[in-house]
Residue, then its C-alpha position, 0 to 999 in steps of 0.5 A: m491257697t495264697d494269702a491274697t485269695a484267702q483275704i478276698k474269701a474272708n472278705y466275701m464271707a464277711l460281706t455276705s453274712r453283714r448282708r444276711l444280718y442286715g435282711g434279717l434286721t429289716l425282715l425283723i422290723f417289717v414284721l414288728l412293724m405289721a404286728s404293732g399296726f395290726s395291733i393299733a387298728e385292732d384296738r381302734n377298730a369298732g369290732g375285733f378282727w378275730e371275732g369277726l373273721h367267721r362272718l367273712g363270707d356272710y355278705p357274698a353268701a347272702v349277696l349269692s342267695e338272693a341273686w340266685e332265688k331271683r336269678a330270673d330277673l338278672p337279664m333285666l337288671l343288667v339292662k337296667y344298670l347297663p346306662s350307668l355302667i356306660e356312664t361309667i366307662n366315659i368318665a374314664a375315658v374322657s379322664t384318660l384323654i385329658g390325663a394323657m394330654g396333659g401328661l404329654v405335654l408335663s412330660l416333655l416339660a420335665t425331662r432333661g434334655l427336652a425341656r423348653w425351659p430347663w429351669a422350670i424342671p423341678l417345679v414341673r416334677r413337683a407338680l407331678d408328684i402333687m397331682r400323683a400323691v393326692p388320691e383321687i377320692v380326695i379331690a372327688l370329695v373336694l369337687i363335690f363339696v364344690l360342684g355338687g354330685g355327678p360325673v363331672p367332679a369324678m371326671i376331673a379328680i381322675a384326670i387330675h390324677t392320671v396327669g400326675a401318673l401319666g406325666k411321670m411315666f411318659s418323662e422317663v420314657a421320654e428320657n431314653a429317647d435318641l436326641k439326634p432327630v432333635d439336634g438335626l430339627k434344632s440345626t434347621g431352626a425348628s421350634w421346641s414343639q417341632q422338634m418334640l412332634l417330629g423328633v421324640i413323639p414318633q420315638v416314644a408314641p408306642n409306649y405313651l399309647s401302651y401305657t395310656l391303655l393301661r391307665f383306662e382300665i385303672n380309671i375304670r375302677a377309679s370312676a367306679i370307687l368314685g360312685f360311693v362318694g356320690a360321683g355318678g356312675i355304676g358305683y353309686e347304684l352299687r352303693n345304694s344297693m349294698a347300703w339298702g341290704p336284703g331285698r336288693f342283693d339281686e341288683a348288687a350281684a347284677i352290677f357286680i356281674l357288669l363291672f366284673g365282665t367290663i373290667v375283664l373285657f377292657d384288660q383282654v383289649s388293651s393288653r392285646y393292644r399294648n403287646r402289638l405297640t410294645e413288642g409287634t406281636q400279634 
């Protein structure tokens, strides 16, 4: 072994050891942060985690027990809460549609090489960051205070968050678009909107639709959660049945079944169409 080879091997071993050391220190810091965070949460919690751990399955057991005792009423309860489920799906669908349209426009304005006003790219990107960073439930609580309870605050809150999330993903897809069609359209005197509509959208449409379907799944769950703060839909009914306690656990079970079935259904359908759009599979 020559001196040069030995030196390369020694440098490689030193680099490997240094990486392992940094990795170990990072893991140690992570564990310490997790332990300290758990300790702080345990001190501030009204009850102890370890003391209440053995009761973790009490609520699901009570719900299942009562639902089994009243299983004859289950079909009627499923029909009863079906309109609330449809309201939740409508909230998710409308907010996804509005979010996708807003995200489409803002993504093109935030993409280098495509933006109508290059100087505005940082402003549009920060706006997308803000819309994506603020949780839907925070926006919904503010809107409920202003507009009152109901599906409209939930729809607006989810739409705002969807614009930020889809705008970010759409922009990343648009950055990989081929600019030759855009340059060709520009040379013929086409406007910016025509360049985007004819030169960019056809290239990115499959990925855009795929991300929109994925976001629709997420928004169904988000709209159900927002029902807990008075934003309507099946989440509002679930909160009431859970808050009432024993005696209405069968209603909570029926709502859980509806939610689970709906999420699984839309997950399977959207997954199939996403695969067909992005990969061309059947």
